[in-house]
C-alpha positions in Angstrom: -14.8 27.9 17.1 -15.0 27.4 13.4 -13.4 30.7 12.7 -10.6 30.0 15.1 -10.0 26.7 13.4 -9.8 28.4 10.0 -7.3 30.9 11.3 -5.2 28.1 12.9 -5.3 26.1 9.7 -4.1 29.1 7.6 -1.3 29.7 10.2 -0.2 26.0 10.0 -0.1 26.2 6.2 2.0 29.4 6.3 4.4 27.8 8.8 4.6 24.6 6.6 5.5 26.7 3.5 8.0 28.8 5.4 9.6 25.7 6.9 9.9 24.0 3.5 11.5 27.1 2.0 14.2 26.9 4.5 15.1 23.3 3.6 17.9 23.0 1.1 19.6 20.3 -1.1 23.2 20.7 -2.0 25.2 19.2 -4.9 29.0 19.0 -4.4 31.6 18.3 -7.1 34.9 17.4 -5.7 38.2 15.5 -6.2 38.0 13.0 -3.4 36.7 12.7 0.2 35.7 9.4 1.7 38.3 6.8 0.6 40.8 9.6 -0.2 44.1 10.5 1.3 45.7 13.9 2.1 44.7 17.3 3.2 42.1 18.1 0.5 40.4 14.8 1.0 40.3 15.4 4.8 38.9 18.9 4.3 36.2 17.5 1.9 35.2 14.8 4.4 34.7 17.5 7.1 32.9 19.7 4.6 30.4 17.0 3.6 29.8 15.9 7.2 29.1 19.4 8.4 26.9 20.2 5.5 24.8 17.2 6.4 24.5 18.5 9.9 23.0 21.8 8.8 19.5 22.1 10.4 17.9 23.0 7.1 19.7 20.5 4.9 17.6 17.6 3.5 20.2 16.0 1.3 23.8 16.5 0.1 24.7 14.8 -3.2 28.5 14.4 -3.6 30.1 13.4 -6.9 33.8 12.6 -6.4 36.3 12.5 -9.2 38.4 9.9 -7.4 37.8 7.2 -4.8 41.2 5.6 -4.1 39.9 3.3 -1.3 36.5 1.7 -0.6 34.4 3.1 2.3 31.3 1.9 4.0 30.0 4.5 6.5 28.7 7.8 5.3 27.0 10.7 7.2 23.3 10.7 7.3 21.7 12.8 4.4 24.8 12.2 2.2 24.5 10.5 -1.2 27.8 9.7 -2.8 27.8 8.9 -6.5 31.0 7.2 -7.7 30.1 6.4 -11.3 32.3 9.2 -12.6 35.6 8.0 -11.2 36.6 6.2 -14.4 37.5 9.2 -16.5 36.8 12.9 -17.3 34.1 12.3 -19.8 32.5 9.6 -17.5 32.5 12.2 -14.7 30.8 14.8 -16.8 28.1 12.4 -17.9 27.6 11.3 -14.3 27.1 14.9 -13.2 24.6 15.5 -16.1 22.6 12.3 -15.3 22.5 13.1 -11.6 21.0 16.6 -12.2 18.6 15.4 -14.9 17.1 13.0 -12.4 16.5 15.8 -10.0 17.2 19.5 -10.5 15.9 20.6 -7.1 19.2 21.8 -5.8 19.6 25.1 -3.9 23.4 25.3 -3.9 26.3 24.1 -6.0 29.7 23.6 -4.3 32.8 23.1 -6.4 35.5 21.4 -4.3 38.5 22.1 -6.7 39.4 24.8 -9.2 39.9 22.2 -11.9 36.2 21.2 -11.7 34.9 24.7 -12.1 33.9 24.5 -15.8 31.4 21.7 -15.0 30.2 23.5 -11.9 29.7 26.7 -13.8 27.7 24.8 -16.4 25.4 23.6 -13.6 25.1 27.2 -12.3 23.8 28.3 -15.8 21.5 25.3 -16.0 20.0 25.4 -12.5 20.2 29.1 -11.9 21.6 28.4 -8.4 24.5 30.0 -6.6 28.0 28.5 -7.1 30.4 28.3 -4.2 34.0 27.3 -4.9 36.5 26.0 -2.3 40.2 26.8 -2.7 43.0 25.2 -0.7 46.5 26.5 -1.6 49.0 26.7 -4.4 46.5 25.5 -7.1 44.7 28.8 -6.7 47.6 31.2 -6.2 48.0 32.0 -9.9 46.0 31.6 -13.1 45.4 28.2 -14.5 46.9 27.1 -17.8 43.3 26.3 -18.8 41.7 29.5 -20.1 38.2 28.1 -19.7 38.9 27.6 -16.0 40.1 31.2 -15.6 37.0 32.5 -17.4 34.5 30.4 -15.3 36.2 31.3 -12.0 35.4 35.0 -12.5 31.7 34.0 -12.7 31.4 32.3 -9.3 29.1 33.7 -6.7 31.3 33.1 -3.7 34.4 31.1 -2.6 35.8 29.5 0.6 39.5 29.7 1.3 41.3 27.7 4.1 43.6 30.7 4.7 43.8 34.4 4.3 47.0 34.0 2.4 45.3 31.9 -0.3 42.4 34.3 -0.4 44.7 37.2 -1.0 46.6 35.5 -3.8 43.4 34.2 -5.4 41.9 37.7 -5.4 45.0 39.2 -6.9 44.7 37.5 -10.2 40.9 36.9 -10.4 39.9 40.4 -9.4 36.8 39.0 -7.7 35.2 41.2 -5.1 36.6 40.7 -1.7 33.2 40.3 -0.1 32.7 37.1 -2.1 35.5 35.4 -0.2 35.0 33.5 3.2 37.7 32.1 5.4 37.2 28.5 6.7 40.3 27.1 8.3 40.7 23.4 8.7 39.4 21.7 11.8 41.2 19.2 14.0 39.6 16.1 15.7 40.6 16.8 19.2 38.9 13.6 20.4 41.1 11.6 18.0 44.4 13.5 18.2 45.3 13.7 21.9 48.5 13.7 23.9 49.8 10.3 25.0 52.9 8.1 25.5 55.1 7.0 22.6 53.9 3.8 21.2 56.2 1.0 22.3 55.7 -1.1 19.1 56.7 1.8 16.9 59.7 2.7 19.1 61.0 -0.8 18.6 60.1 -0.9 14.9 62.2 2.1 14.1 64.8 1.8 16.9 63.8 5.1 18.6 64.4 4.2 22.2 66.4 6.9 23.9 66.2 9.1 20.7 65.2 12.7 20.2 62.8 12.7 17.2 62.0 15.3 14.6 59.1 14.6 12.3 57.5 15.8 9.0 54.4 14.1 7.6 53.2 14.7 4.1 53.3 13.8 0.5 56.8 13.5 -1.0 56.1 15.2 -4.3 58.7 16.8 -6.5 56.4 19.8 -7.3 55.9 20.6 -3.6 58.3 22.2 -1.1 57.4 20.9 2.4 60.9 21.6 3.7 62.3 18.0 3.8 65.6 19.1 2.1 66.0 22.0 4.6 65.8 19.7 7.6 68.0 17.0 6.1 70.7 19.6 5.3 70.7 20.7 8.9 70.9 17.3 10.6 74.7 17.1 10.7 74.9 20.5 12.5 72.0 19.7 14.8 73.5 16.4 15.8 76.6 18.1 17.1 74.3 19.6 19.8 72.0 16.7 20.1 73.8 13.4 19.6 70.8 11.1 19.6 68.8 13.1 17.1 66.7 11.3 14.4 64.5 12.7 11.7 61.4 10.7 10.6 59.8 11.4 7.3 56.2 10.0 7.1 54.6 9.7 3.7 55.0 8.5 0.1 55.5 10.2 -3.3 57.6 10.5 -6.4 60.3 12.5 -4.7 61.1 9.8 -2.1 63.9 8.1 -4.1 65.7 11.5 -4.6 65.5 12.3 -0.9 66.8 8.8 0.0 69.7 9.2 -2.3 70.5 12.6 -0.8 70.5 11.2 2.7 72.9 8.5 1.5 75.2 11.0 -0.1 75.3 13.0 3.1 76.1 9.8 5.0 73.3 10.3 7.5 71.2 7.2 6.8 71.4 6.4 10.5 69.6 9.6 11.3 66.8 9.6 8.7 63.9 7.2 8.7 61.4 6.9 5.8 58.3 5.2 7.0 56.4 5.2 3.8 52.6 5.6 3.7 50.7 5.1 7.0 46.9 4.6 7.4 44.9 7.4 8.9 44.1 5.4 12.0 47.8 5.3 13.0 48.6 9.0 12.5 48.2 10.0 16.1 50.6 7.3 17.3 53.2 8.5 14.8 52.8 12.2 15.9 53.4 11.1 19.5 56.8 9.6 18.5 58.0 13.2 17.8 59.7 15.6 20.2 59.2 18.3 17.6 57.2 18.5 14.4 59.1 20.5 11.7 57.9 21.6 8.3 59.6 24.8 7.0 57.5 24.7 3.8 57.1 27.2 1.0 53.8 26.2 -0.7 51.3 25.2 2.0 47.8 26.7 1.8 47.3 26.0 5.5 49.0 22.9 6.9 46.4 20.9 8.8 49.2 18.6 10.0 50.3 21.3 12.4 46.8 21.1 14.1 47.1 17.4 14.4 50.6 17.5 15.8 49.7 20.2 18.3 46.6 18.4 19.4 48.9 15.4 20.2 50.9 17.8 22.4 53.9 18.1 20.1 55.7 21.5 19.7 55.8 22.6 16.1 58.1 24.6 13.8 56.2 26.2 10.9 57.1 28.5 7.9 56.4 32.2 8.0 56.3 32.3 4.2 53.1 30.5 3.5 49.7 29.5 5.0 51.4 27.5 7.7 51.7 30.7 9.8 47.9 30.8 10.1 47.8 27.2 11.4 50.0 28.4 14.3 48.1 31.7 14.6 51.1 33.9 13.6 53.4 32.2 16.1 51.0 32.1 19.1 50.7 28.3 19.0 54.0 27.3 17.5 57.4 28.6 16.3 57.7 30.4 13.0 60.9 30.4 10.9 62.1 31.7 7.6 62.4 28.7 5.2 65.1 30.5 3.3 67.3 31.0 6.4 69.0 27.7 7.6 70.2 29.3 10.9 66.7 30.5 11.7 65.3 26.9 11.0 68.1 25.5 13.2 67.3 27.9 16.1 63.6 27.1 15.7 64.2 23.4 15.9 66.4 23.7 19.0 63.9 25.9 20.7 61.1 23.5 19.9 63.0 20.6 21.4 63.4 22.6 24.7 59.6 23.2 25.0 57.6 20.9 27.2 55.0 18.7 25.4 51.3 19.8 25.8 48.4 21.1 23.8 48.9 24.9 23.3 46.2 27.2 24.7 44.1 28.5 21.8 44.0 25.4 19.7 40.2 25.3 20.3 39.9 28.0 17.6 40.2 25.1 15.1 37.6 22.9 16.8 34.9 21.1 14.9 32.3 23.2 16.7 33.8 26.4 15.3 34.3 24.8 11.9 30.6 23.9 11.9 29.4 27.3 12.9 31.5 29.0 10.2 30.4 26.7 7.4 26.7 26.9 8.3 26.9 30.7 8.3 28.6 30.7 4.9 26.0 28.4 3.4 23.2 30.5 4.8 24.8 33.7 3.5 25.4 32.3 -0.1 21.9 30.8 -0.4 20.2 34.0 0.9 22.2 36.2 -1.4 21.5 33.9 -4.4 17.7 33.9 -3.7 17.7 37.7 -3.4 19.6 38.0 -6.7 
């Protein structure tokens, strides 16, 4: 009996050690997540949430560079440190203080290419693998900051939201292809669902008996989401569809120029600028549309297509950027050439003829699949780092 007890005790000790070796702590440097707006903030929220759900994760420490809005509820296991949002030097000091208090991290994740110098410093200090996430145009060509370009080539692995961004990133960094993982955005199919048009919004914008085109996104002068292309086509489209209206949802520094253009084209009765809308109202706005249209030229992926399709809205996407991956190369939506007005026009007319409904195959972008992909990536990077 005594010998059996000793053997059992040794077995329990080994199991305990093995179990604790599997447990990991992760530090994440990122631009914004909870309290932030836009696609990158949404991706980061999903990323942090799913990291906390990893069965071996004991804690995720996130240090955002920005926190535009206050937030209250965070995932279990997530510690969010916001002392560094007051400036670049303050951010660097906050990262140092955080790691000095506890260096027991197994993985460093850098959520934006501009933060890579600090993340690489942590890699040297902690001797732990560094995983970078890239999203789109910010990673398609070398940075103007030579230190950023130098540090990028020292990363252990990277996540790209699309194959297009991965390909363009590899072209100038010359990083080994095997270091790159694809992790497309996920859509909350429990939140974005088909439904009737919201009566309050219909009355607010005078959309009763209207056929509605929509684009949702930042109105930034340095981004081409295709607003101009759709505006230029409205006069021609209205000859075929008399009650056509185009809704532009979002804010940005390019809004005044777009509004002036609409005025000059004398189509102010056909274009509605809603301004910024809260996250909680997005599904209701998507449901106003009869077709979601974004013939862009610089999208790394285009998560808005997933949200629109989940609401049952036919979509028109660009074949020239990462948008084509959001519609699975045309299987879930219509692809058009953003440089060809006639092609865009035909795509819009075809989308308006399609019945509303969630396209078969959208489950590829489910949170379940996102979770499985991310957990597999984390396991791979940590295992490779330990072996090294």
